[in-house]
N, C-alpha and C positions, 0 to 999 in steps of 0.2 A: 456897509451901505445898504439902504433899502432896495428891495426888488423894484424894477421898473418894467415889469413884464409887458411884452407886446401881445395884444389880443387880436390883432388883425395882421396875419402873417402871410407873406408870399413865399412860395417855394421856387427856387431855381434848380433845374436839373442840368448838370454839366455832363453832356452826353458821351463824349469819347476822349477828349483831351489830346495831348501831344506826347505823353509819356510812352515808355516801351512796354505797354500792357497788352498789345494786340495779340500776343501769343499766349497770354496767361489766362484768358477766358474766352470761350466761344461767343459770349454775349457782347464783347467790345465791338461796336460797329466799325466797318472799314470803308465800304463804298458809300457814295452819296445816297443811294437808295436805302442802305441799311441805317445810315445815320439819321436820315429823315424819318424813317419808320420808327426808330427807337425814340426820337424826339416827340413824334406824334403820340406814341404809346405813353410816354411820360406825361405829356399834357393831359391826356385822357385820365391819367391816374391822379392828377391834381396839381401838376407843376404849372405855374402861371408864366414862367420864363424858361426857355431852353437856351443853354449856352453851348455853342457849337464850334468845334475845330473840324478840320478835314484831314483825311489820311489817303495815302496812295492805295487805290482799291486792290491792287495785287499783293503788295507787301505789308500793308497796314502801317507803314512808317508815316510819321507826321508830314504834312504837306501844307503849302500855302498857295496852291494854284487857284486863281480867281474862278476858273471854269468849274472847279469842284464845289466851291462855295456857292456859286450861282445855282448849280443843280440842287444842292441841299436846300437852299432857301426857296427855290421855285417848287420843289416837291412838297415842302411843308405848307407853303401858301396855297398851292393848288389843291391840297387835301381838304381845305375848308375848316381845318382845326384852328380854333381860336387860341393862340399862344403868342407871347411876346418873344420876338427873335433877338437873340444876343450873340453876336459873332466875336470871336477872339481877334485881337490885333497883336498878340504876343509873339508871333513867329517873326523871324528875321533879325533877331538880336542875340543869337547863340554864338558865343566866342569860345573856341577850343584851341589848345596849343598842343604841340608835339613834345610831350614831356615837360621837364622843368628847366631845360637849358636853352631851347630855341624859343625864347619869349619875345623875340623881335619880329615875329611873323605869325599870322593865324595858321592854325592847322587846317588841313583840307576838309575836315568834317564841319568846319564852322559854317554858319548860315547867317550872314550879315547883309542887310538890305537898307536902303535909304527910306526916309519917311514916306515918300509918295508910294513906293512899292509896298511898304508894310500896311498901308491903309487902302490900297487899290481895290480890294474886294469889298471893303466897307462902302466906299464911294459908289461902286457899281451896284451892289446888292441892296443898299439902303436899309439895313436892319434898324430896329427901334433902339437898340442898345449895342455898344461895342466896348471891349475892355481896353484899359490903359494901365499897364504894369508900372506903377509909379516908383521905380527905383532899379538900381543895379545890384545884383547879389550873386554869390556863389551857389551853384546847384550841385547837390550830391550826385544826382544821376548823370553819368557820363563825364563827370569832372569838368563842368563848363561854367562859364560866366554868362548870366543873363544881363545884357547890356542895354540900359535905358538912361542915357545922359539927360540932364535937365534940358539942354537944347533940343534933343530929339523928342522928348516928351512934349515940349511946347509946340514944336512943329506938327507932330502927329495930332495933338489935341485940337489945334486950330483947324486942321483938315477934317477931323471928325465932326467938329461943331459946324463947319461950313457945309458938310454933307447932310446936316439935319439929324444926326444920330446922337442920342444921349450917351455920355461917357459913364462907364462903370469903372471906377478906380479899383485896381487890385493892389492891396497893400499887404506885403509879406513881412513887414516889420514896422516898428514905430517911426523910424526915420522916413519911411515911405509916406506915412500920413503927414509928417511935417512938410515934405515937399508938396504933397497934394494940396494941403491947406494954402501953401504959397501960390500954387497955380490957380486955386479958386479965388484967393484974394486979388490976384492980378486980373481976374475976369476971364482967364483962358478956359477954365472949366466953369460953365455957368450953372446957376441953380435951376432946378433942384439937383443937388449933388448926391450921387449914389456911390457907395464904396463897399467892396467885398473884403472882409478880413480873412486872410489865408493863413491858417494855423497849422503848424507842424510840418511845413515844407522845408526839408533840409537845404540850406542853412539859413532859414529865416526865423520868424518868431516860433518858439516851441509851443506845443499845444497844452501846456499846463494852465490852470485857471487864473493864476496870478498874472501871467503874461497876457492872457486873453482879456482880463479886465483892464490891464494897462492899455491895450489896444482900444477897447471900447471907450475908455475914459479920454482917449485922444481924438475921438470922432466928435466934431462939432454937433451940438444938440439939434440943429436944424437939418442935418444931413440924414439921408436914409442909408441903412447899412444892413448887410447880411454877413454871415460867417460860415466857415466850414473847417473841418479837420479831416485828416487822411485816415484810411484804413478802419481799424476797429473803433476809432474815436469818432467816426462820422456821425453815428446816431446820438451818442451822448452830447455832441455839439449842437444837434438840432434842439435839444432841451435847453442847453446852456445859452444859445443865442436868443431863444424866445424869452427865457427868464431875464436876460440882461437887456431886453428891449429891442432886439433885432429880428431879422428875417433869416431864412435858412437856405443852404445849398447842399444838395446831395447829388449822387450820380457816379457813373463808372469812371469818370476822369479821376476821381479822388478815392474810390473804394470799390473793390470787385466783389465783396462778400456780403451776403444777406445774414448768414449765421456761420458759425464755425463749420468749415467743410462744405458750405452751400454757396455756390456762385450765384450772384444776383443779376437781374436785369435792371435797366433804368426804371422801368415802371414799378418793379417791386420795391426799389429803394424809395421812390416817391410815396408809394402806398404806406410804407413803414413810417416815413416822416409825417404823413397826414395823421396817422394814428397817434403818434407822440404829441403832435401839436394839439389835436382834439382832446386827448386825455389831460393835457395841461389846462384845458378850459379856454383855449384860444380858437380862432376861426381861420381857416385857410381861405385867402381871398382869390378872386378871379383875375384873369388877364385884363378885363375891362377896368376893374378897380385899380390894378397896378398902373394902367395907362393914365388914369385920372390922378393918382398920387404923383407920378413921375413926369406928367405932361408929355406923354409919348404920342406919336402919330404913326399909324400904319401907312406904309407907302409901297408902291410897286417899284421893282428894280428899274434901273435905267434901260432904255431900249438898246438892244444889241446893235 
């Protein structure tokens, strides 16, 4: 098939994530202050969008406390840095069991919450974008199931839209795109639709190029999309996404390394992505240009 290269590319930086990476690199931010600073540095390096999770400031373990999200968002906004704020809504759907015999009850390490609780920080903080993981899948890390039923997704999406936030669909396999298209056809996810293709996350879509192009070919032509891959494939996927017509995501959520044996910062990963995009002959676009494309609106958080 002919190349459909994107020459106007936006970069998303996924700042910290919810994986167990907090002790594998000193650059993975934990506290709201550290997360906000890393996001600001990424924006100054060229990221138009910062995608933020929060962590327990003491342990670094993933958290979903609305107070932590509020502190992160206020620190970024108060800095005066122009960047599009994208908050996760992926927490609260982690189902674990105690072994393979006690399958009639959740294990104590499960983190399951209702739709209102899962989007409470989005409603309060009013980011321009928030994520919606469009499917249920097995995760290799900690042997758990990420649970997102169609009913839950419809409920969460309606709450996100009512809050005035643009949904970014996160698709980990082709079936997730199938469901996302149904939600868009129903009018639950309004235009313009934004989707993130998540490649190489065990056990979703593998990060080989044949699977990647199957994902790309299942994205409706009028949608906006980005893609990423994990670890050492992060930077090759910057090039692959641009050449296939999309935008890119980098950051410490997905990859800790700048080079072999060299731990990265978020800003360094963004700088590397900017270089790749520019060398391909494309241009990295600004937060203002992203807002125009995606019809986003900067808003203050709700009063406390």
